[in-house]
Steps between C-alpha positions, in 0.01 A plus 500: 500500500642839403539754782226756546570822313598785732292800590650849478454804724682812381489793744623846401558794735487852355814712557628289790865560590772234496537477880143575611411135569623349826676211325696760300615690807206730560351594837144499360291211630454254210464161675316335212760583237774410746328164556516428127878518530519312829289214363735429211471811287779642292615864507657664195717808549569540127144523370444784252192670357436807288541832680124567517184298545312452172813409298583238765147358486520471122824302538345277765199420283699450177843367599658753267625858491254781571592670171364195320202442729340844455635700794811649341388809688243547775161589356461790745817667374412447135181695558664784693821565304613542139460160340788390279377144564158556344405222263813295570459125558556420866381844612127437507475571874320166551599134504493455125386210284853418386558304819330190638400592856576250776134451603402452135752220459411333830125524442540332162707230674221422747574732792237693696621863480402757763611851586428755770689831507670763287530450123654821351529343154197653328198707599236359266318169492694399187825504699365412845589176683173338387626532142849366573424156640362554851173317568426661837599863547472781749733777388603862527591595144714816550835526677385646832190586703396621841525199732177594682323622180457846657512798266444869589183674387517825303276804494254326271455212742673257263809300605830645380651182367876496524489146368272304281351260754450263209423153628373193320357170615503242225434691179285771664603842626396567860366841609683622808173494692476123442845413633519309829473696824693552715769536236874483552694388194711221652205356692268501201754350259567214743127453566426467129791263448371278780148510353636387163711223651209368704258511206717303256317226315574148618645395166853407603661794321803661666491877545708802407422780748633853456481731804653843421448750784503879472678524836723667592460740202403856597272642630632360827189391691450229762306387805568743790543206740776352286663840448512542879721192528777692322467823695846635575684221317635737234565807713874486431448547128568322171880492518490316832244258355723446199792407719290255704366337186851464353628337816205260497561408136860414579408305813247292304755419229308696238790741444875466534648653818720735300228631271527871416155661485418765246509858621161642600392766251209737453428536128206732557696778672220595741477245781686585817737251654398374842752709693373817330133443586309670778350280769155535341635403158666193650173396661317519166774315316527218754119471512497440124747215550288360783200487267709335228609231746139440601401458134767233456386321816136504386599360163689221679195425715292450189763286332488286814125453465542362147794278597313368803202408285718301260662329797161411648390337173821300465594685180788712624771238452391454140501876437792696360484826699688804374519840669666802336496877478441663162788749528718676756363715781317815389702814571299737285370839604169561326571872485813425297322319217339728241250237387380458863476871578119489495501224761740696721293818476180319596674329790606838638151642460266220600679250727573521871867420554521629856727284714218329693312422178782352292409149392124551516273475197497878439878540518732464203874473568813337361830451679766632262853411386680459834268235643502326161879480503490348847309213337701465179845505665765402420372563148502833323187718476142369484192448282513671162875453461670220310767499771488197733277676754224531243518148361627270777217374720422226753390158376380202703418165340358201687428164338568178695560293184828684444714222647813696420409785732690351792812472285466849357422660836224742591687803364595542136703787359437379145402765244139436393227715349124539498504366142606161642173447688291399198755241376537364855126457551451341159791265569349387830154464346639290216357746248714603202501860388310527169804644323434763235127435443217496754126496439552599138729796564875546486664536843846553646687219668604557864839656567498365856635162617348236727633480856415132534844358403667739744262442790511122462880501496539392137670828405723741689346807341189637329666744259852435376758776455400543136139590576417865432219681686399857423291770664366830369244742639480880507803508264714324760687202360674200650648176372632203698716209391632264764611701802542822301245776456521818294256778578414829330297765683453827304563842651392659726413188702822322399846558350370470140751229410543126535618377839631148567472288815581150613175446690617175658785667690335844507121462534474862613637620164755714681811446281460613141752298296416651160844659462684193626320208334458664160484173307229369731301822464520475121385138520194601699416804287520277194264258677269795568481572127396141436243514781345816353471335159349181643241673718411803289593733785458865397812704575455876497813695398589803713411751228160341448436511873556874494273547201222311676545697822592183687814634661313803627241275662765293673676813627172625644448156656842515665479865603159530663 
């Protein structure tokens, strides 16, 4: 008798930092995620995503590069800025039809496919989860929403919608008034997932369950009782937290003792450092971090509810469980982004961000670049950057059938990417990728590689030193081959030239070797040229950027 096909549970956190989870050195209470590790789970310190959320999600669903899957640029930015990408293949702003989506493949192979959470890969029914292979769906279509659904009311008595609270259940849009009450995003997403799991038909089919939270994405909002548990914990500021997290990472064996962390920087030019703040400013800043911590804890509580249910039904040990973050911690200041200026202005006018109200449904705060860099350390920068801090995120995998786990150890420093998840799941399910044709349309093959040979001890690596992986967003460029990574960040946010790092010995990207290892830099820049040709990545020359007004927008972004 052949073994029963595995179930799959893929959990995605939104903007979670590398060391926020307890198992990764964080002080936030995450007992359920920690238990996944303690009960045989595997932690990856070298897992990489795109530098922002929707491109990562397109790579997760397709197994290939975001420039091929339709999210060569975030849809929000394409609408708000000059659009040199308009009409280009791979820049549709949705998960396009030139990829076979993971739930589509698994559904066709006999899996029951269910989803509850954030989609961010298309805002219409044509591109919604119900049209891409999910049988049971409860989803938030856009990239963010108020966690309590609260929106301020204007002079006309109508809500002033900062977000499109655009939810769907199945193939139907749900009016906000018909959403469950009380509503808190993490609770509702877990509730719906549990409903779907419990209502599965008794037909023997295994399941693929996708649970992407919107926590801890801004606005930072959480249960006051949970927030209170963190009162005073961050009163010594982000630099002290960063040092504690780094020490914990080393103690746990997740980082080498001699690791050199990246310098803390402030690309926005407006945020005060902790030592320069007044006492009142420190109280507000630390309160924002307290709320963030509470959001992470509440997400963990809800993950625990789903895990406990699978354990109670005897299905957990036949379920491949994966937990990841979609990009590095979010260090943005909304006031610094021109295309979010309307949001920032409405926040100032209509929300109550007084100290005692921060975290409640009618507050709207974010925690800024210094707290973000406490979470991404030792890596450089944070979400939105193709530096390691924007693309290197926590990953936990638990699947008892991986007999090689004991030999490999619970901690892996192997370089892996979000594109590898689709090939890994298909490998475990015994389902071949359709190749270049699926359901009558031409599709791209995955660029990712299965982790199964590595995790079962049949191979010592996932990607060999010849594998090339590229990143590009917001005109920032990066290319990796083996342990070497070249990165190009245009002015004024970067040096406007290629930099070169050995990210195995220097994960903080602190020693630019471009002028020393010139042959290696040329090798990587040549690889970048090939990557651009293979993926159709649009590269905007400096002169064209000026003509389009792009440079002026970025300078305003950095200056405000």
